[in-house]
C-alpha positions in Angstrom: 72.0 141.6 -79.1 68.6 143.0 -79.8 68.8 141.9 -83.4 69.9 138.4 -82.3 67.0 138.1 -79.9 64.5 139.2 -82.5 66.0 136.7 -84.9 65.6 133.9 -82.4 62.0 134.8 -81.8 61.3 134.7 -85.5 62.9 131.3 -85.8 60.8 129.9 -82.9 57.7 131.4 -84.3 58.3 129.7 -87.6 59.1 126.4 -85.8 55.7 126.4 -84.2 53.7 127.6 -87.2 49.9 127.7 -87.0 49.9 127.8 -83.2 49.3 131.6 -83.2 46.7 133.6 -85.2 45.6 137.1 -85.4 41.9 137.7 -84.6 39.9 140.9 -84.6 38.1 141.5 -81.3 35.4 144.2 -81.2 36.5 145.8 -84.4 39.8 147.0 -82.9 43.3 146.0 -83.7 44.0 142.3 -84.3 45.3 140.4 -81.3 47.7 137.5 -81.4 45.9 134.4 -79.9 47.2 130.9 -79.1 45.3 128.0 -80.6 45.2 124.9 -78.5 46.0 121.8 -80.5 43.5 119.0 -80.0 44.7 116.0 -78.0 44.3 112.9 -80.0 45.2 109.5 -78.6 46.5 107.2 -81.3 47.8 103.7 -81.1 51.0 104.3 -83.0 53.6 101.7 -83.6 57.0 103.3 -84.2 58.2 102.5 -87.7 61.4 101.1 -86.3 62.1 99.9 -82.8 65.0 98.3 -81.1 63.2 95.0 -81.5 62.5 95.6 -85.2 65.5 97.0 -87.0 65.0 95.2 -90.3 67.3 96.4 -93.1 68.5 99.5 -91.2 72.2 100.0 -91.8 74.4 100.6 -88.8 76.4 103.3 -90.6 73.9 105.7 -92.0 75.0 108.1 -94.7 73.4 111.5 -94.5 73.1 113.4 -97.7 73.2 117.1 -98.0 71.7 118.3 -101.3 72.1 122.1 -101.0 70.6 122.7 -104.5 67.5 120.8 -103.6 67.2 122.7 -100.3 67.6 126.1 -102.0 64.9 125.1 -104.5 62.3 124.6 -101.8 59.5 127.1 -101.1 58.6 127.4 -97.4 55.0 128.1 -98.4 54.8 124.8 -100.2 56.5 122.7 -97.4 53.7 120.2 -97.4 54.6 118.9 -100.9 58.3 118.5 -100.2 60.1 115.2 -99.6 60.7 115.4 -95.9 63.2 112.5 -95.9 65.2 114.1 -98.7 65.2 117.4 -96.9 66.7 115.7 -93.8 69.2 113.8 -96.0 67.9 110.3 -95.5 65.9 109.6 -98.8 67.1 106.0 -99.0 65.9 105.0 -95.5 62.5 106.6 -95.6 60.0 104.7 -93.3 62.8 102.4 -92.1 64.6 105.3 -90.4 64.5 105.2 -86.6 63.7 108.1 -84.3 67.3 108.5 -83.4 68.4 108.7 -87.1 65.8 111.4 -87.7 67.0 113.4 -84.7 70.6 113.1 -85.8 69.8 114.1 -89.4 68.0 117.2 -88.1 70.9 118.2 -85.9 73.3 117.9 -88.8 71.0 120.1 -90.9 70.7 122.7 -88.1 74.4 122.9 -87.6 75.0 123.6 -91.2 72.0 125.4 -92.5 70.8 127.5 -89.5 70.3 131.1 -90.6 72.7 132.3 -87.9 75.4 129.9 -89.1 75.0 131.0 -92.7 74.8 134.6 -91.8 78.0 134.4 -89.9 79.6 133.0 -93.1 78.5 136.1 -95.0 75.4 134.6 -96.7 72.5 136.8 -97.3 69.4 135.5 -95.4 65.9 136.2 -96.4 64.0 136.0 -93.2 60.5 135.5 -94.6 61.6 133.1 -97.4 64.4 131.0 -96.0 64.6 127.3 -96.8 65.5 126.5 -93.2 61.8 126.7 -92.5 61.4 123.6 -94.7 64.0 121.7 -92.6 62.1 122.7 -89.5 58.8 121.5 -90.9 60.3 118.3 -92.1 61.6 117.5 -88.6 58.2 118.5 -87.0 56.5 116.1 -89.4 58.9 113.1 -89.1 59.7 113.7 -85.4 56.1 113.3 -84.4 54.8 109.7 -84.6 51.3 110.6 -85.6 52.4 113.2 -88.2 55.0 110.8 -89.6 52.4 108.1 -90.0 50.2 110.5 -91.9 53.1 111.4 -94.2 54.2 107.8 -94.7 50.6 106.9 -95.7 50.9 109.2 -98.7 54.6 108.7 -99.4 55.1 109.5 -103.1 57.8 106.8 -103.4 55.4 104.0 -102.3 54.4 101.7 -105.2 50.5 101.5 -105.1 50.3 99.3 -108.2 49.5 95.7 -108.7 51.3 93.1 -110.9 50.3 92.5 -114.5 49.3 89.1 -115.9 52.5 88.8 -117.8 54.6 89.4 -114.6 52.6 86.8 -112.7 53.4 84.1 -115.3 57.1 84.7 -115.0 57.4 84.0 -111.3 54.3 83.9 -109.2 56.0 83.6 -105.8 58.7 86.2 -106.4 56.3 88.8 -107.8 53.6 88.5 -105.2 56.1 88.2 -102.3 57.4 91.6 -103.3 53.9 93.2 -103.4 52.6 91.6 -100.2 55.8 92.5 -98.4 55.5 96.0 -99.6 51.9 96.4 -98.4 52.4 94.6 -95.1 53.8 97.8 -93.7 50.2 99.1 -93.4 49.0 96.2 -91.3 47.7 97.0 -87.8 48.9 93.6 -86.6 52.7 93.4 -86.2 52.9 89.7 -87.2 52.1 89.3 -90.9 52.2 85.8 -92.5 54.5 85.1 -95.4 53.3 84.1 -98.9 55.4 81.0 -98.7 56.3 78.7 -101.6 55.1 75.5 -103.3 56.0 73.5 -100.2 53.7 75.4 -97.9 51.0 73.4 -96.1 47.3 74.0 -96.8 46.8 75.5 -93.3 49.6 78.0 -93.9 48.2 79.0 -97.3 44.6 79.4 -95.9 45.9 81.4 -93.0 47.8 83.7 -95.3 44.7 84.5 -97.5 42.5 84.7 -94.5 44.8 87.3 -93.0 44.8 89.4 -96.2 41.0 89.0 -96.9 40.5 90.4 -93.4 43.3 92.9 -93.7 43.2 95.8 -91.2 45.2 98.8 -92.5 46.3 101.8 -90.4 46.9 103.9 -93.6 45.1 107.2 -93.5 45.1 110.3 -95.6 44.9 113.2 -93.2 48.1 114.6 -94.7 46.4 115.4 -98.0 43.6 117.4 -96.4 42.9 120.3 -98.8 41.6 122.5 -96.1 43.2 123.3 -92.8 40.6 123.7 -90.2 43.1 125.6 -87.9 42.8 128.5 -90.3 39.0 128.7 -89.9 37.6 131.7 -88.2 34.8 130.1 -86.2 33.4 126.8 -85.0 30.9 126.3 -87.8 33.5 126.8 -90.5 35.9 124.3 -88.7 33.1 121.8 -88.5 32.3 122.1 -92.1 35.9 121.8 -93.2 36.4 118.8 -90.9 33.3 117.2 -92.5 34.8 117.7 -96.0 38.2 116.3 -94.9 36.6 113.2 -93.3 34.6 112.5 -96.4 37.7 112.7 -98.6 39.7 110.5 -96.3 36.9 107.9 -96.3 36.8 107.9 -100.1 40.6 107.4 -100.4 40.4 104.7 -97.7 37.8 102.8 -99.7 40.0 103.0 -102.8 43.0 101.7 -100.8 41.0 98.7 -99.4 39.7 98.0 -102.9 43.3 98.0 -104.2 44.3 95.6 -101.5 41.4 93.3 -102.2 42.2 93.4 -105.9 45.7 92.4 -105.1 44.6 89.5 -102.9 42.0 88.3 -105.4 44.6 88.3 -108.2 47.0 86.3 -106.1 44.3 83.8 -105.0 43.1 83.2 -108.5 46.6 82.6 -109.9 48.0 80.7 -106.9 49.1 77.2 -108.1 48.7 75.9 -104.6 45.0 76.9 -104.5 44.4 75.2 -107.8 46.1 72.0 -106.4 43.9 72.2 -103.3 40.8 72.5 -105.3 41.8 69.5 -107.4 42.5 67.5 -104.3 39.0 68.4 -102.9 37.5 67.3 -106.1 39.3 64.0 -106.0 38.3 63.5 -102.4 34.7 64.1 -103.3 34.8 61.5 -106.0 36.5 59.0 -103.7 33.8 59.6 -101.1 31.1 59.0 -103.7 32.7 55.7 -104.7 33.1 54.7 -101.1 29.4 55.4 -100.5 28.4 52.8 -103.0 30.2 50.1 -101.1 29.2 51.3 -97.7 26.3 48.8 -97.2 28.6 45.8 -96.5 31.0 47.9 -94.5 28.1 49.2 -92.4 27.0 45.7 -91.7 30.5 44.6 -90.7 30.8 47.7 -88.5 27.6 46.9 -86.8 28.7 43.4 -86.0 32.0 44.7 -84.8 30.3 47.3 -82.6 28.0 44.6 -81.2 30.9 42.4 -80.3 32.7 45.4 -78.8 29.6 46.4 -76.8 29.3 42.9 -75.5 33.0 42.9 -74.6 32.7 46.3 -73.0 29.6 45.2 -71.1 31.5 42.2 -69.7 34.5 44.3 -68.9 32.3 46.9 -67.2 30.6 44.1 -65.1 33.9 42.7 -64.2 35.2 46.2 -63.3 32.0 46.8 -61.2 32.5 43.5 -59.4 36.2 44.4 -58.8 35.1 47.8 -57.5 32.6 46.3 -55.2 35.1 43.8 -53.9 37.7 46.6 -53.5 35.2 48.7 -51.7 34.3 45.7 -49.4 37.9 45.1 -48.7 38.5 48.8 -48.0 35.5 48.7 -45.6 37.1 45.6 -43.9 40.4 47.4 -43.6 38.7 50.5 -42.2 36.7 48.3 -39.9 39.8 46.5 -38.6 41.7 49.8 -38.3 38.8 51.3 -36.4 38.6 48.3 -34.1 42.3 48.4 -33.5 42.2 52.2 -32.7 39.3 51.6 -30.3 41.2 48.8 -28.6 44.2 51.0 -28.3 42.1 53.8 -26.8 40.6 51.4 -24.3 44.0 49.9 -23.4 45.5 53.3 -22.9 42.7 54.5 -20.7 42.6 51.2 -18.8 46.3 51.4 -18.2 45.9 54.9 -16.8 42.9 54.0 -14.6 40.6 55.9 -17.0 42.3 59.1 -15.8 40.1 59.2 -12.7 40.6 60.1 -9.1 37.8 58.1 -7.5 35.4 55.3 -8.3 32.5 57.6 -9.3 34.7 59.4 -11.7 36.1 56.1 -12.9 32.6 54.9 -13.8 31.7 58.2 -15.6 35.0 58.1 -17.6 34.4 54.4 -18.6 30.9 55.3 -19.8 32.2 58.3 -21.7 35.0 56.2 -23.2 32.5 53.8 -24.9 30.6 56.8 -26.3 33.8 58.3 -27.6 34.7 55.1 -29.3 31.4 54.9 -31.0 31.2 58.5 -32.1 34.7 59.3 -33.3 36.0 58.4 -36.8 39.2 56.6 -37.6 41.2 59.7 -38.1 39.8 61.3 -35.0 40.6 58.2 -32.9 44.2 58.1 -34.3 44.7 61.7 -33.3 43.2 61.1 -29.9 45.5 58.2 -29.2 48.6 60.2 -30.2 47.4 63.1 -28.1 46.8 60.8 -25.1 50.4 59.4 -25.4 51.8 62.9 -25.4 49.5 64.8 -23.1 47.8 62.1 -21.0 44.9 63.2 -18.8 44.5 66.7 -20.3 43.9 65.2 -23.7 41.4 62.7 -22.3 39.5 65.4 -20.4 39.3 67.5 -23.5 37.8 64.6 -25.5 35.5 63.9 -22.5 34.2 67.4 -22.4 33.7 67.6 -26.2 31.8 64.3 -26.1 29.6 65.5 -23.3 28.9 68.8 -25.1 28.0 66.9 -28.3 25.7 64.6 -26.4 24.0 67.5 -24.6 23.5 69.3 -27.9 21.8 66.2 -29.4 19.6 65.8 -26.3 18.5 69.4 -26.7 17.7 68.9 -30.4 15.7 65.8 -29.7 13.9 67.6 -26.8 13.0 70.6 -29.0 11.8 68.4 -31.8 9.7 66.4 -29.4 8.1 69.7 -28.1 7.4 70.9 -31.6 5.9 67.5 -32.5 3.7 67.6 -29.4 2.5 71.1 -30.2 1.6 70.0 -33.7 -0.1 66.9 -32.5 -2.2 68.9 -29.9 -3.4 71.2 -32.7 -4.2 68.4 -35.1 -7.4 66.4 -34.7 -6.7 62.9 -33.7 -7.7 60.2 -36.2 -7.9 56.7 -34.8 -6.7 54.1 -37.4 -8.3 50.7 -37.4 -6.3 47.6 -38.0 -7.3 46.1 -41.4 -9.3 42.9 -41.4 -8.4 39.8 -43.3 -11.5 39.3 -45.4 -11.8 36.8 -48.2 -10.7 39.2 -50.9 -7.6 40.1 -49.0 -6.8 36.4 -48.4 -7.2 35.7 -52.1 -4.9 38.6 -52.9 -2.4 37.2 -50.4 -2.5 33.8 -52.1 -2.0 35.4 -55.5 0.8 37.6 -54.3 2.7 34.7 -52.6 2.6 32.7 -55.9 3.5 35.8 -57.9 6.5 36.7 -55.7 8.3 33.5 -54.9 10.9 33.0 -52.2 14.1 34.8 -53.0 12.4 38.0 -54.1 14.1 41.1 -52.7 12.1 42.3 -49.6 9.5 39.7 -50.5 7.0 40.4 -47.7 7.1 44.1 -48.2 6.3 43.6 -51.9 3.4 41.2 -51.0 2.0 43.7 -48.5 2.2 46.5 -51.0 0.5 44.4 -53.6 -2.4 43.7 -51.2 -2.6 47.4 -50.2 -2.8 48.4 -53.9 -5.5 45.9 -55.0 -7.4 45.3 -51.7 -10.6 47.0 -50.5 -10.3 48.9 -47.2 -12.8 50.9 -45.3 -12.3 54.5 -44.2 -9.8 55.1 -41.3 -8.3 51.7 -41.9 -4.5 51.3 -41.8 -2.6 49.3 -44.4 -1.0 45.9 -44.1 2.7 45.7 -43.4 5.2 42.9 -43.9 4.8 41.6 -40.4 1.0 41.3 -40.7 1.3 39.5 -44.1 3.9 37.1 -42.8 1.9 36.2 -39.7 -1.3 35.6 -41.8 0.6 33.4 -44.2 2.0 31.3 -41.4 -1.5 31.0 -39.9 -3.0 29.8 -43.2 -0.2 27.2 -43.5 -0.6 25.9 -40.0 2.8 27.0 -39.0 4.4 24.8 -41.7 5.6 27.2 -44.4 7.4 24.5 -46.3 4.2 22.6 -47.4 3.2 25.6 -49.5 -0.5 24.7 -49.2 -1.5 28.3 -48.8 -3.6 28.2 -51.9 -5.5 25.1 -50.9 -6.4 26.6 -47.5 -7.6 29.8 -49.1 -9.7 27.9 -51.7 -11.2 25.8 -49.0 -12.2 28.8 -47.0 -13.6 30.4 -50.2 -15.7 27.3 -50.9 -17.0 27.3 -47.4 -18.0 30.9 -47.7 -19.6 30.1 -51.1 -21.8 27.5 -49.4 -22.8 29.9 -46.7 -23.8 32.7 -49.2 -25.7 30.5 -51.6 -29.3 29.4 -51.1 -30.3 25.7 -51.0 -30.6 24.2 -54.4 -34.0 23.0 -55.4 -34.9 20.0 -57.6 -36.2 21.2 -61.0 -38.4 18.8 -62.9 -38.4 19.8 -66.6 -40.9 18.1 -68.7 -39.4 19.2 -71.9 -38.5 16.9 -74.7 -34.8 17.7 -74.7 -32.2 15.4 -73.3 -31.7 15.8 -69.5 -28.6 15.7 -67.4 -28.3 15.1 -63.7 -26.0 17.4 -61.6 -25.3 16.6 -58.1 -25.2 19.7 -55.8 -24.9 20.1 -52.1 -27.7 21.7 -50.3 -27.4 23.9 -47.3 -27.8 21.0 -44.9 -25.1 19.0 -46.7 -27.4 16.5 -48.4 -27.2 15.6 -52.0 -29.9 16.8 -54.4 -30.4 16.6 -58.1 -30.5 19.5 -60.4 -31.8 18.7 -63.8 -30.1 20.9 -66.5 -30.8 20.7 -70.2 -28.1 19.9 -72.7 -27.8 23.6 -73.7 -25.1 26.0 -72.6 -26.8 27.0 -69.3 -23.8 25.8 -67.3 -20.7 27.9 -67.8 -17.6 26.1 -69.1 -14.7 25.9 -66.7 -11.4 27.4 -67.8 -8.8 24.8 -68.7 -5.4 25.6 -67.3 -2.7 26.5 -69.8 0.1 23.9 -70.1 3.7 24.8 -70.5 3.8 23.8 -74.1 0.8 26.0 -74.9 2.4 28.9 -73.1 5.5 28.5 -75.2 3.5 28.3 -78.4 1.6 31.5 -77.4 4.9 33.4 -76.7 6.4 32.3 -80.1 3.2 33.3 -81.9 3.2 36.7 -80.3 6.8 37.3 -81.6 5.9 35.9 -85.1 2.8 38.0 -85.5 3.4 41.6 -84.3 0.6 44.1 -83.5 0.7 45.4 -87.1 -0.4 42.0 -88.5 -3.9 41.9 -89.9 -6.2 39.5 -88.1 -3.4 38.9 -85.6 -5.3 36.9 -83.0 -6.8 34.6 -85.7 -3.2 33.8 -86.8 -2.1 33.3 -83.2 -5.0 30.9 -82.4 -4.2 28.8 -85.5 -0.7 28.1 -84.0 -2.1 26.7 -80.7 -4.3 23.6 -80.9 -7.4 23.4 -78.7 -7.3 27.2 -78.0 -9.7 29.7 -79.5 -9.0 33.4 -80.4 -10.8 34.4 -77.2 -8.7 32.1 -75.0 -5.5 33.5 -76.5 -6.6 37.1 -75.9 -7.7 36.4 -72.4 -4.4 34.7 -71.5 -2.5 37.6 -73.0 -4.4 40.2 -70.9 -3.9 38.1 -67.7 -0.2 38.0 -68.3 0.0 41.7 -68.9 -2.0 42.5 -65.7 0.2 40.1 -63.7 3.5 41.7 -64.9 2.2 45.2 -64.3 1.1 44.4 -60.8 4.4 42.8 -60.0 6.4 45.8 -61.3 4.2 48.2 -59.4 4.6 46.4 -56.1 8.3 46.2 -56.5 8.6 49.8 -57.5 6.6 50.9 -54.5 8.8 49.1 -52.1 12.0 50.4 -53.8 10.8 54.0 -53.3 10.4 53.6 -49.5 
């Protein structure tokens, strides 16, 4: 029994090799110490899962090459073929976890030292090949260790096809190599190479995947130094640094090999050559199309113009339809609201307004009207239904809610009034004087009435705003409003607005003021030799007097009004000669008979000022 127990202990110790080491402590005898394995979290995909059993036979044949097993050296277990040791050399990375466990059990049942010893075989405890079977299972039974071993599997083909092989059958050759290397992909779904019928998107997706290939292949299995054998932390750190550098070098070589394979496939892919030729032909076609684009552009602009006009008409029609639908909806809502109010009044009237006496009857009638005005259509419908079901209780509830709402509004108004009173008491009082209708303001009124004819939106507000903008007002003088302007206009027209003699009345008043402001005109006797002219002027007392003026330009020339034909000629000339035209106003004056360059410029400025004033007045009213 003791021998058997010792034998089991030895087997277990071998099975967990490198977990215990002897270490000298204080110069005494070496002590057996347990080394904690570092915990490394790896994202490991099992080589074969129930969802991915590609090419895995259902009936697995397990080999048992005894000669190969006896030839193994336990000290060189790392260089052995673990799959062949377990008897599944044909499956290799395709073997599932269950297959590996089954293979190991079969080997244990046949090659365990106790089994062979019972059969009379001589067992060398320190140099038995069963250790190699145990190490093979520890490697392949652990996902991380198996991945490390599969990464350096000596049976994997790391080569790339030759040029002669590619010429034989491009798709068959590269399909084999890409399928072979796809096992290293971190992503489970790997696109296929395809064939000559593959679309451009599929081909580009395939090469994009492989040019951005992420490989999980790593080379920790080939570490030359085992850091677990190191004596101290510094030595382990140094060994780990050497191992990482070597892994990185091998990883770079691997990625360079993959890139070389992808480049070779891309440069020899007949589909890529066809795509490049198609792109070249498209470019030439685009170049030819560009040469004839002028006429096409013109046709397109005309078509777009027609479509825009049609779209505008459709939009206007849709807007009119929307406005009409909205109006009809308002009418329907209005009728429905009127109907619900009538129903509410009829219900209340039929129930004597849910009152017990005349005073209460009057209060309920008053509240009923308030409720009708304040509630929306949906609220009135709900109230009518509630009255039919609950009667007086529903009415009293609505009555109380209405009274509470009215009381809340009264309090808000009262508080606002108190706050306003407080602010007014703290603010100095400024007395605003009503504006006077002087001659300048009357002239502005006449101008504004002619500028904004009847039919203008908010006409008298616009006229009042025009006068307020251009009139002269003293300090602390208020502005004109529409009511003042309308009253003054009616006064000037002698209460007959249809005669439209506002301008004549204003001109007459202006002439009367002119006579008052001017001094009496004196007779001037000029004894010069030039030709004389008599001008009749009116003195202050209304008598005629003669004023002798020479035939020079002492008297200013009156402006001749512009006729409609002259105005049209001016507008056409302004369009014909834009601002960039040299000597523009000379050219414009040549187009209008009896008008000088100065007359044209003055007329243009007057029109611009009139349009600006009109827009400003309308904009000011619109913002109120």
